[in-house]
Structures are given as structure tokens and as C-alpha cells.
N, C-alpha and C positions, 0 to 999 in steps of 0.2 A: 306194576313193573313195565318198563318199556318193552314193546313187542317187536324185536328185530334181531337179525343175525349179524348186523354189520359190526365192523371194528371201529374203534374211536381213534381220531387223529391225535398223534403225539407229535407236537411241533418240534422240528429238529433244525433250528438255524445253524447249529454247529456243523452239520454235515450236509444240509440241504435235502431236497426231496420231500416226499410226503410219506411219513412213516406211520403205519396203522397197527393197532393192537386190539385183538378181540379178547377181552377178559370178562365181559359183563355177565355171562350166563343169562342172557335175555331171550333165548330162542325157544323157551318152553311154550309160548303161545302158538307156535307153529303146529303143535300137536293137538290143539283144542278141537280141530275139525276132523281129526282122524279117529276112526274106531279103535278103541283100546285093544280089542280082540284081534285086530289086523296085524299080520307080521310086519307090515310097513311101520306100524307105530313103534315097535321096539327098535327096528333098524334105524329109523329116523331119530329117535331119542338118543341112541348111541352115537350117531353121526354128529349130532349137535354137541354132545359132550366131547367128542374127539377133536372138534375144531375150536374148543375153548383154549384160551391162553396161547393163541398163535399170533405171530407178528410178521409183517411184510411191508414192502414199499409199494405204494400205489404208483404204478407205471403202465404205460400203454403196451398192449399186445404181448403180455407174458404168455407162457404156455397155458394150455387149458387147465381148468381146476384140477383135473385128475393128474396131469403132468406136474402141476405145481405141488400137489400133495405128495407125489412120489419123489420129489426132489428135496424134501425138507429134512436134511441131515445137517442142522445148523447149530448155532450156539444156544438156541432156545429150546429145542425139542430133543428128547432122548431118541436114539436110533430105533429102539424097539417099538416106537409109536408110528413108525413110517407106514407100515402096512395097514394099521388101523385107520390112519387118516386117509390113505388111498381108498379104502373101502367106504369111508364116509363120503368122499367126493362122488363116488358112483351113486350113493343113495340120494344125495342132493339133486343130481341130474335126473334120476328116476322119479323123484318126488314131484318134479314139475309136471310130468305126464300124469301122475296120480291126481294132482290138484286140478289140472286142466280137464281130466275126465269127470271129476266131481262137479266142476263148474258147468259142464254140459248137461248134467242131470238135474239141475236146480234152476227154477225160474225166479225172477225178481218178485213176482206176485206171490209165489209159494213161500219163500223164506229169504227175504232180503237181507236179514242180519247174517245168516250163514253164508250167503253168496258173497256179501261184502268181505267177510273174513277170508274166504277162499281167494278172492282177488288180492287181498292184502298179503296172504301167505305166498302166492305166486310172485308178488313183488319182492318179498323178502328173499326168496331163493334166487330169483333172477339177479337181484342186487348183490347178493352174497357172492355169486359166481362172477359177476361183473367186476366187483372190487378186486377179487383175488387174481383174475386173469387179465385185468386191465382192458376188458372188452366193453367198449361204448355201446355196442349192440345190446348186450345183456342189460346194461344199465338203462338204456332207453326202453327196453321191454319192461323192466321193473317200473319205470315211470308210468308207462301206459297202464299197467296193472293197478298201481296205486290210484290213478285217476279214475279207473273203473270202480274201484272200491269207494272212492269219494262221491261218486254219483249216488251211492246208496247210504254211505255213512255221512249224512248231511250234518251240518253244524247245529241245526236246531233239534234234530231228532236223536243224534248220537254224538254229543259234543266231545266226550273224552276219546271215543274211538276215532272221530274225525281228526282231533288234534294229534293222536298217535300216528295215524296214517299220513297226515300232512307233514309231520316231523320226518317220517321215513322218506317221503317224497323229497324233502329238502336234502337228505343225506345222499340220495342218488344224483340229484341235480348238482350238488357240490362236487361229487366224485367226477362227473362228466366235465364240469368246469375246470377242475385241476388237470385231468388227463388231456383236455384239449386246449388248455391255457386260455380259457374263454372267460373274460371278466363279466360278460353279460350273463352267463350261467351262474357265476358266483353271486352276482347281484340278485338273481332270481332265487338262489338258495337262501340268501340273507332275508329276503322278503318272506319266504316260506317258513323259515325258522321263527321269524318274528310272529307270524300268524299263529304258529303252533304254541309258542311260549305264552302268548297272550291268552290262549284258551285252555291251557293246561292248569288245573287247580293246584296251587302249591300245597294247600292244606291236606289234600287227599291223594295227590299224585306227585309227591315231592321229587321222587327220583326221575320221573318223566320230565318234570319242569326244569330241574337242574341240568339234565342231559341236553335239553333243548337250548338252554342258555349257554352251555359249554360249546355246543356246535355253532351257535350264533357268534360267540367270542372267537372261535377258530376262523370262520369265514370272514369276519371283520379284520382279523389279523392278516389273512391272506390278501384281502383287498387293500389293506393299509400298506403292506410291504410292496405290493405291485404298483400301487398308485403313489407310493411315497407320501402317504397322508397321515399326519400326526393326529388329526381329529378322529379318524377311523381307528387308529391304534388305541387312542384313549377310550373309545367306546368298547373296544375289545376288552380292555382292562376292567371296565365297569361290569361287563357281562360275566367275566370269570369271577370277579369278587362277589357278585350277587349269587352266582351258583355255589360258591363255597359256603354261603349261609346254610345250605342244605347238604352239600357234599362234604361232610366232615370225615375225619380219619376214623372215627368210631363207627360210622355207618358203613363206609366202604373205603378201605385204605388205598386200594389201587385207583379208584375213581378220584379220590382226594389227591393222590400223588400226581396223577396225570394232569389234573387241573392246576396243581402247583407248578408243574413244568411249563404248561402252556401260559399261565400267568407270567412266569419269569420270561418266557420267550417274547411275550407282548411288551413287557418292560424293556427288555433288551432291544427290541425293534424300535421302540419309541426313543430310547437312549441313543441309539446309533443315528436315527433320523434327525433328532434335534441336537445332537452332540451334547447330550444331557448326562453329566456324570452321576447325578443323583439317581436317575432311572437305571443306569447300568449297575450302580452299587446295590440297588434294591433287588435286582434280578438274581444276584449271586446267592444270598441266603435262601431265596425261594427254590432255586435249583438244589441247594444243599438239603433243604427240607424234603424234597421229592426223593433224593438219593438215600435218605434214611429208611425209606420204604422200598424203593426200587433198587435193591441191592444186587451185587454181582452174583451172589449165590442163588437168589430166587429167580431173577429175570435178567440174565446176563446181557442179552442184546439190547433190551430197553435201557438197562443201566449204562451201557456203552453210549447210547444216543444222548442220554441226559448228561453224562459226564462230558461228552463232546460239546454240548450246549454250554455247560459251565465253563469249560476251557475257552470257548469262543467269546463268552462274556468277559472273562478275565483279560483276554487279548484286546477286546474293544475298549475296556476300561483303561488298560495300560497305555493304549494308543492315545486316548483322550487326556490322560493325567500324567503321562511320562513315568509311570510306576515300573521301575526295572524289575523288582521282585515279582510283580504280577505277570509280566511278560515271560520271565523265566519259569514261573509256575505253569503258564499255558504251554510252553515248550515241553515241559516234563509230562503234563497230562496228555498231550497229543502223542508223545513218544510212547507212553504206556498203552494208549489205544492202538497205536501202530503194531505193537507187539501182540496185542490181543487179536487183531484181524489178520495178522501174518499167517499164511498157510490155510486160511479158510476160503470159502467160495465168495466171500464178500469183497470182490476185487474193487468195485466202485467205491466202497467205503474206505478201503485201504488207500486208494488213490487220493480221495478227498482228505483223509487224515494227513497224508504226506504233504499235501498242498498247504493245509492249515499249519502244520508244524514248520514248514519252510517260511511262511509268512511271519509266524511268531519268532522264529530264529532271526530273521532279518530285522524285526522290531527290536529284539534284544541287542543286536549289534549296533543299531542306530542310537539306542539309549545309552550304550556304554561309551560312546564317543565323547 
């Protein structure tokens, strides 16, 4: 299993931004170096569970992790989980001190394997806080911790652990690149994911391998959209399709659905860039396949994002092909999303939906002439 606390990117061309969702239950490795008899073990285990299935937008300088947790009365989480998640935030911040104290008590000569795991765990928690608070400082500290771990987790002595830590390093580099709009960092994340995917054995670590490929596909998409590069978007499609060879709906339905959405976004990006009706048409059933799993009843906020993606693809296809009925469907979908966000704290999303609805309405008017 991949050993990290990070959320995975859900591409959202329909509403923009970088939307993340932690659904993986991949934080159990954080407990491996903690004494099971310690009260910290139970508290940290509960904190990991409490932060499962949480969604958020990656944006600079949000409130601290604790303030973020205390503000989460949204479409995704029941109100009675608010205090539980607030307590979990405290535990994560306290766990950094615990791991740093353990780090000071072990030398590389005495137990390099355990010390490398502690460095890795510090990176996980630092990166976790950095993702949610939008703090580049915490993400940079996570990067330093992973690099310390990699001094001990060498490729020749610990190849699987090396690849897992390298993958996590790529995740925090990617987050910094997105937050700072830095293509250089995104290119570095691309190189790092490639190194990790090359060394992760598909036969024995299929979930790690497919996760690395999905992250590779995401950073290629982000680079392709920013640089307006068709070839980079095509490489993104290849990465997602290869990942789906392991990320099946039977093995992990949420992972499969998120990858379907991201594959569709890459198709849509390529279709818009190349004015390619075929790519735009292919994106719509992929979005619809994702929506069969990501339903409004189970994950309403995720459902809203994928629905907005589908509506934006319908709008793009209608603009390229002059399909009036598709343009009208896009208006209807954006109108439904506007009603959903109305009265919630998601003011930015409500504004973006209104803008997209207006664009689609204008397209309808032009096609009716």
C-alpha cells in the first residue's frame, strides 16, 4: 500500500482550481514506528481515520490546519464530525514533535531503517498540513524530510521504500508548483514521479505503481494545459490509461472513478487545444462513467465537480460542432449546480458556475440565430 497522508488530485476544468480528495486510507504506515502501547498510537490512528474522505481546494495561505478543520461544515461532511476532525488536527501537529523527538534518539549507525521511516513520517505530516493550509513552508519542510529519508533509503538497498518516498517527494513538489504557479517545480515533479514509477514493481506493488502513474498523468495534464502542448496532453492520456490497467472498479471504485474523471479532463483539454471534436466526444462518456460511482448521495461535493466538468465538455463540444441541444443541456447543468451551491460557503464555486452558465447561455443565443 502507498504510505502517505496526501489527498489525490481531482482535475476540475469545469470550475478551475485544484481540487483534492483524500479517500485512500493510506495513512496506516504512519503508525509503524509508534509503540502500540503509547496513548499517541490510538490518538494518531483516530486522527488518520477522521481525515479520511475529506475534500478541499489547494490554494495558498488558507487558515491553519486546525482552523481549516474547525470550518468544515460543508456538503461533504456531517456537522457532528466537526469536533472530531478538529481534535485530529491537533494530533497531527503534536505528532511532528513526537517524531522529531524519536529522530533525535536514533543514530543512522544504530538503526538506519527505523530512522529513515521516521524521516518519511515527518514528511507525511508536514506535507499533509501543507496541502490543507496551503503553506509552502510546511511543504518545503516535508521535502527536506523526504530527502533525509532518501539518504538512508537508497535505491540499491531499499528499492521499494526508496520508490515510495520518491513518490511522496513528487507529491509535495507538485503541490508547491501548483501553489506558486511554477512550471519549473511541476517539471521537477514530473521527473520525480517518473523515477518512482520506473522503480515500483507492478507485480507486487500494483497500487503504488498505478498511483504514481496517475500522479504522472496529472502533472502532465497541468503542464500541457499551461504550455498549451498537445503532445504533453497525449502523454497524460497514456499515463492514465496505463494506470487503469491496475486501477479497476473492482479493486478500488473511488480510485477508478477519479482516474476516469482525470482521463476525461485530459481528453477534454486535448480536444479544446486541437479543436478536436472526437476527443471532446470521448470525454463525455468517461465523465458519465465516473458519475455512476461518484454520486450526489455518497460524495456530493465531488459529484458537483465532475458534473461541472461534464457540463463544460458539453459546452466545448457544442461550440465546436454547433449542437444547440448540447449547449442547452450545458445551461441546464450549470443552472442545477448554481442551485446546489446557493446558500453554501462555496462563494467562489457559485461565482464560477454563474460565469459558465452565462457563457453557455450566450452560446445558445448565438446558435438560435
